[in-house]
N, C-alpha and C positions, 0 to 999 in steps of 0.2 A: 382844281376851284380858286380861282380867285376871289381878291378883294379890294375895295376902296378903301385905303384912309388917308385923311387928313390930320395928320398930325402935326402939332405942335406944344415947342419943349417950352417951359414955363420957366421964368432964371433963379431959378435954387432946385435948377436937373426934376422935375418932376414931366409931367406931362395931360396933353389932354388934344382932342378931339372929334372926325366921328366916323362913323366905318360900316362900309356897307355892303351886308353877308348877299356869295351871289346867291343871282336871281333875284333882290331885293331893289326896287327904285327905293326902297325907303332909309336914309341917313341912320345911326345909330350912338349918339354921341354919348366920349365915353371923358375922364374926367382921372388920369390918374393908369398905369402898367397893370395894379391887379386889376381894375377893370375891362381891361381892355385886354384881355386876360378870358378875363372870363366871355365876353363878346367871340372868340376863334375857337371855342370851347364846340363842342357839336352838341348840340341839344339834347339832353335826359329819357330816359323819360313819362316823369311827369308835367316834360316841354311838345316834345309831341303823341301823349294820352297812351302812349303803346306799355306796357302790361310786365309787370320783371316778374320773370316765375319764382313760385315761391314767399312772394310777398302780396299779403294783405292788399287792396285800395286804401 
């Protein structure tokens, strides 16, 4: 898996930039470490349209 990451540090130690996920040509902006980590997480069932066993839609 390969991500393209444009990472910029802020003077106060924060980060911001753009992340291009595998198979995409569109970069997604982020602001902060937690926002970057959110973009790196695999998509969940709600984002892929898959149903989770034992849960109501």
